[in-house]
C-alpha positions as CSV (number, residue, x, y, z in Angstrom):
1,M,0.0,0.0,0.0
2,G,2.9,2.4,0.7
3,F,4.1,1.9,-3.0
4,F,0.8,3.0,-4.4
5,N,0.6,5.9,-1.9
6,K,3.9,7.2,-3.2
7,I,2.9,7.0,-6.8
8,F,-0.6,8.6,-6.4
9,G,0.4,11.1,-3.8
10,G,-1.5,9.5,-0.9
11,G,-0.3,9.0,2.7
12,G,0.3,12.6,3.6
13,N,1.9,11.5,6.9
14,E,4.2,8.9,5.4
15,G,7.3,11.0,6.1
16,K,6.2,12.3,9.5
17,K,7.9,10.7,12.4
18,E,5.6,9.4,15.1
19,T,6.3,11.4,18.3
20,S,6.1,10.0,21.9
21,A,2.7,11.9,22.3
22,D,1.5,10.3,19.0
23,R,2.4,6.8,20.3
24,I,0.7,7.4,23.6
25,L,-2.5,8.7,22.0
26,R,-2.5,5.7,19.6
27,I,-2.2,3.2,22.5
28,I,-5.0,4.9,24.5
29,K,-7.3,4.8,21.5
30,E,-6.5,1.1,20.8
31,K,-7.3,0.2,24.4
32,T,-10.3,2.3,25.1
33,M,-12.1,3.3,21.9
34,T,-15.9,2.7,22.4
35,E,-19.1,3.6,20.7
36,C,-21.4,6.4,21.9
37,V,-24.2,8.5,20.7
38,T,-23.7,12.3,20.4
39,L,-26.8,14.4,21.3
40,I,-27.4,17.4,19.1
41,P,-29.9,19.9,20.4
42,E,-32.0,22.0,18.1
43,K,-34.4,24.8,18.9
44,G,-37.9,23.7,18.1
45,T,-41.2,22.3,19.4
46,T,-41.7,18.6,20.0
47,K,-44.4,16.1,20.5
48,P,-44.7,14.7,24.1
49,W,-43.1,11.4,23.1
50,E,-40.2,12.8,21.2
51,S,-36.6,13.2,22.5
52,K,-36.0,16.6,24.0
53,I,-34.4,18.9,26.5
54,G,-36.9,20.9,28.4
55,G,-40.5,21.4,27.3
56,V,-43.3,19.1,28.2
57,P,-42.4,15.5,29.1
58,Y,-44.2,12.3,28.1
59,M,-46.8,11.9,30.8
60,P,-49.4,9.1,30.3
61,K,-52.6,9.5,32.2
62,G,-52.1,8.1,35.7
63,F,-48.4,9.1,35.6
64,D,-47.1,9.9,39.1
65,Y,-45.2,13.1,38.6
66,P,-42.0,13.1,40.7
67,Y,-41.9,15.3,43.8
68,E,-39.3,15.8,46.5
69,E,-39.5,12.9,48.9
70,V,-39.6,12.6,52.7
71,G,-36.1,13.0,54.0
72,S,-34.7,14.3,50.7
73,T,-31.5,16.1,51.2
74,V,-29.6,18.9,49.4
75,V,-26.0,18.4,50.5
76,T,-23.0,20.2,49.2
77,E,-19.5,19.8,50.5
78,G,-18.9,21.6,53.8
79,Q,-22.6,22.2,54.4
80,A,-25.1,20.6,56.7
81,P,-28.0,18.7,55.1
82,V,-31.3,20.4,54.5
83,M,-34.1,17.8,54.8
84,A,-37.6,17.9,53.4
85,A,-40.0,17.2,56.3
86,N,-42.8,15.8,54.1
87,V,-44.0,15.7,50.6
88,A,-47.3,16.3,48.8
89,A,-49.0,13.1,47.8
90,G,-50.1,12.5,44.2
91,P,-48.9,13.9,40.9
92,F,-50.8,17.2,41.1
93,A,-51.3,17.6,44.9
94,G,-50.8,20.8,46.9
95,L,-47.3,22.1,47.5
96,D,-47.4,23.2,51.1
97,G,-44.9,21.7,53.5
98,S,-41.9,22.5,55.8
99,T,-38.2,21.9,55.9
100,A,-36.3,20.8,58.9
101,A,-32.7,22.0,58.5
102,A,-29.8,20.7,60.5
103,M,-27.6,23.7,61.0
104,P,-24.2,24.0,62.7
105,S,-24.2,26.3,65.8
106,A,-21.9,29.2,65.3
107,A,-21.1,29.3,69.0
108,S,-20.4,25.7,69.8
109,G,-19.8,24.1,66.4
110,E,-22.5,21.5,67.3
111,T,-25.4,20.7,65.0
112,V,-28.8,22.0,66.1
113,E,-32.1,21.6,64.4
114,Q,-34.1,24.5,62.9
115,V,-37.4,24.3,61.1
116,E,-37.9,26.6,58.2
117,E,-41.2,26.8,56.4
118,R,-41.0,26.4,52.6
119,K,-43.0,24.9,49.8
120,L,-42.2,21.3,48.7
121,L,-41.8,21.7,45.0
122,P,-42.2,19.1,42.2
123,L,-39.0,18.2,40.5
124,R,-38.3,20.0,37.2
125,F,-38.2,18.1,33.9
126,L,-34.7,18.2,32.4
127,A,-34.7,15.8,29.4
128,Q,-36.0,12.6,27.8
129,V,-34.7,10.2,25.3
130,N,-37.0,8.1,23.1
131,F,-34.7,5.1,22.3
132,S,-36.7,4.3,19.1
133,E,-35.3,7.6,17.7
134,M,-31.7,6.9,18.7
135,P,-29.2,4.8,16.8
136,P,-28.8,1.4,18.6
137,L,-26.1,1.4,21.2
138,E,-25.0,-1.9,22.8
139,G,-26.6,-2.5,26.2
140,F,-29.1,0.3,25.9
141,P,-32.9,-0.2,25.2
142,T,-34.1,0.1,21.6
143,K,-37.5,1.3,22.6
144,G,-39.2,3.2,25.4
145,I,-38.6,6.7,26.9
146,L,-36.0,7.5,29.6
147,Q,-36.6,10.7,31.5
148,F,-34.5,12.8,33.8
149,Y,-35.9,15.2,36.5
150,I,-34.0,17.3,38.9
151,A,-34.8,19.7,41.8
152,G,-35.5,23.3,40.8
153,E,-33.5,24.8,43.7
154,N,-30.1,26.3,43.2
155,V,-28.0,23.1,43.5
156,H,-30.6,21.0,41.5
157,G,-30.8,18.1,43.9
158,L,-27.0,17.5,44.0
159,N,-26.0,15.3,47.0
160,F,-22.4,14.6,47.5
161,E,-23.1,12.2,50.4
162,N,-25.4,9.9,48.5
163,P,-25.5,10.7,44.8
164,E,-27.5,7.6,44.0
165,E,-30.4,8.5,46.3
166,Q,-33.2,9.6,44.0
167,K,-34.8,12.2,46.3
168,G,-33.5,15.4,44.7
169,F,-33.7,13.9,41.2
170,R,-35.5,11.1,39.5
171,V,-34.8,8.8,36.4
172,I,-38.0,7.3,35.0
173,Y,-38.3,4.7,32.2
174,H,-41.5,4.3,30.2
175,E,-41.1,0.9,28.4
176,V,-44.4,1.3,26.5
177,V,-45.0,4.5,24.7
178,V,-48.4,5.7,23.6
179,E,-48.3,8.2,20.7
180,D,-51.7,9.6,21.3
181,E,-52.0,13.1,22.9
182,S,-55.5,12.4,24.1
183,A,-54.1,9.7,26.3
184,L,-51.5,12.0,27.8
185,L,-51.4,14.7,30.5
186,A,-50.7,18.1,29.0
187,V,-50.3,20.3,32.1
188,L,-47.2,20.2,34.2
189,P,-47.5,20.6,38.0
190,T,-44.5,22.9,37.7
191,D,-46.5,25.4,35.7
192,G,-46.9,28.6,37.8
193,V,-44.5,27.5,40.4
194,E,-41.8,30.0,41.3
195,Y,-38.3,28.5,41.3
196,P,-35.0,30.2,41.9
197,D,-33.3,31.5,38.8
198,G,-30.5,29.5,37.2
199,F,-32.2,26.3,36.0
200,P,-29.8,24.8,33.4
201,V,-32.3,24.8,30.6
202,D,-34.3,27.8,29.5
203,S,-36.2,26.6,26.5
204,E,-37.5,23.5,24.7
205,L,-34.9,21.8,22.5
206,K,-35.4,18.9,20.1
207,L,-32.7,16.2,20.3
208,N,-31.0,14.8,17.3
209,F,-28.6,11.8,17.4
210,E,-25.3,10.8,15.7
211,K,-23.5,7.5,16.3
212,S,-19.9,8.0,17.0
213,S,-16.9,6.6,19.0
214,M,-14.4,8.0,21.4
215,P,-11.4,7.0,23.6
216,M,-11.2,7.6,27.4
217,G,-10.2,11.1,28.4
218,G,-8.6,12.9,31.3
219,G,-11.7,13.4,33.4
220,D,-12.3,9.7,34.0
221,Y,-10.9,8.4,37.4
222,R,-9.2,5.5,35.5
223,F,-7.3,7.7,33.1
224,D,-4.1,8.4,35.1
225,K,-3.3,4.8,35.3
226,L,-4.1,4.3,31.7
227,L,-1.9,7.3,30.7
228,L,1.0,6.0,32.8
229,D,0.8,2.5,31.2
230,A,0.5,4.0,27.8
231,Y,3.5,6.3,28.3
232,N,5.7,3.3,29.5
233,E,4.5,1.2,26.5
234,A,5.2,4.0,24.1
235,N,8.6,4.7,25.7
236,P,10.1,1.3,26.8
237,D,13.6,2.8,27.2
238,A,12.4,5.7,29.3
239,R,9.9,4.1,31.7
240,V,8.7,6.1,34.7
241,S,7.1,5.1,38.0
242,S,4.6,8.0,38.1
243,L,3.3,10.7,35.7
244,D,5.2,13.3,37.7
245,R,8.3,11.9,36.1
246,A,7.0,11.9,32.5
247,P,7.8,14.8,30.2
248,E,5.1,17.4,30.8
249,D,5.0,18.4,27.1
250,D,4.1,14.9,26.1
251,L,1.3,14.7,28.6
252,D,-0.1,18.1,27.6
253,K,-0.2,17.1,23.9
254,V,-2.2,14.0,24.8
255,Y,-4.6,15.8,27.0
256,D,-5.1,18.4,24.3
257,Q,-6.3,15.7,21.9
258,L,-8.8,14.2,24.3
259,D,-11.7,16.6,24.6
260,M,-14.6,14.9,26.6
261,G,-17.1,17.8,26.5
262,G,-20.4,17.6,24.8
263,H,-23.8,16.0,25.2
264,R,-24.0,12.2,24.8
265,I,-25.1,8.8,25.8
266,G,-22.5,6.1,26.4
267,G,-18.8,6.7,26.0
268,Y,-16.7,8.4,28.6
269,P,-17.6,11.4,30.9
270,F,-16.3,14.9,31.2
271,F,-15.9,16.8,34.5
272,T,-14.8,20.3,35.3
273,Q,-13.7,19.1,38.7
274,L,-13.2,15.5,39.9
275,D,-14.8,12.3,38.9
276,P,-17.2,11.6,41.9
277,R,-16.5,7.9,41.6
278,E,-12.8,8.2,42.3
279,Y,-12.8,7.9,46.1
280,H,-15.8,5.7,46.5
281,Q,-15.4,2.1,45.7
282,E,-19.1,1.3,45.5
283,L,-19.7,4.2,43.1
284,K,-17.1,2.9,40.7
285,E,-19.6,0.2,39.8
286,N,-21.5,2.9,37.9
287,S,-19.3,2.4,34.8
288,I,-21.8,3.3,32.1
289,L,-22.5,6.9,31.2
290,L,-26.2,7.0,30.9
291,F,-26.6,10.6,29.9
292,Q,-24.4,13.7,29.8
293,L,-25.6,17.2,29.3
294,D,-22.9,19.8,29.0
295,S,-23.1,23.6,29.1
296,E,-23.6,25.2,25.6
297,E,-24.6,28.6,24.4
298,T,-25.6,29.4,20.8
299,D,-27.6,32.1,19.1
300,D,-30.7,29.9,19.5
301,Y,-30.4,28.4,22.9
302,K,-28.5,28.2,26.2
303,I,-27.7,25.3,28.5
304,M,-25.8,26.3,31.5
305,W,-24.8,24.4,34.7
306,G,-23.6,27.0,37.1
307,D,-20.3,28.5,35.7
308,S,-20.1,26.5,32.5
309,G,-20.4,23.1,34.1
310,V,-21.6,19.7,33.0
311,C,-24.1,17.1,34.3
312,N,-23.7,13.3,34.3
313,F,-25.8,10.3,35.1
314,F,-24.2,6.9,35.5
315,I,-25.6,3.4,35.9
316,R,-24.3,-0.1,36.7
317,P,-24.2,-2.5,33.7
318,E,-26.4,-5.1,35.5
319,N,-29.1,-2.5,36.2
320,L,-29.1,-1.2,32.7
321,A,-29.5,-4.8,31.4
322,K,-32.5,-5.2,33.7
323,R,-33.9,-1.8,32.7
324,D,-33.8,-0.9,36.4
325,F,-33.2,2.9,36.7
326,S,-34.0,3.1,40.4
327,R,-30.3,3.3,41.3
328,V,-28.5,5.9,39.2
329,L,-25.5,8.1,40.1
330,Y,-26.3,11.8,39.5
331,H,-23.6,14.5,39.5
332,W,-22.9,17.9,38.1
333,D,-20.1,20.3,38.7
334,C,-18.8,23.6,37.3
335,Y,-15.7,25.9,37.2
């Protein structure tokens, strides 16, 4: 093949010497390349059963719209938990309730309980994916609708202490889809509810799909070991015991080629801070990226997680195989 390339002018990189960074990148791709589906938002209205970000979700009659639950917590690092005392029953029930907040005493440093009246709000609809519209992806359903709901308050249900506890968020799977608007609910219980400003999505967006593939990138907690092994394989005569001893220029060139941002299903995640699974052995079992929604601002729409952050949902392979979405890891972070 090299002979014909020389005759017909092909092989533009024939004379280019493969650098250490090139070899490292090639090894990483060979070891980790996997399929994923890129999500492409588009401004526009949708039908209730279509894939979307924001707008009106698919809600068959009798659907139990998700609300905050008893004992739901909003926990951020360095803060005491704020717990919902009780929850309105039923999908369109009243919103009155109270919050019991465990607050640290400024004088003693001890935790004291304070009760603060507030409304218990329904979760806000974030996005849904109709798998019949999506290119097939190994392990994922080929039919049904998967929905994502998060709290409307400022941290959107984020819970560092238990990111799998679906009290500040909910993931709901509708295996059977009825494409008949007369059989669906058309009014959201969130209509007319006043939420704090700053919800990540400010308009309805239609979701389009594109099958693609990608290697693991720098955000994944497994990447440092992968990078070290790839460096030593690419440089057998200059092996190092840690990345601190590898040439910084080589590593920077590799990182620059592995951009993990964007919206997708499957593949590998992107974080602005740390992978939440890194220091929790049990959370590492959530090895499948179920859904990632990144920050993006165009002339037509805006998706924004805090200061240009990103949101991820992860699931265990065995739970995905069973179509059991009751235990999902939810996380978002920002700069």
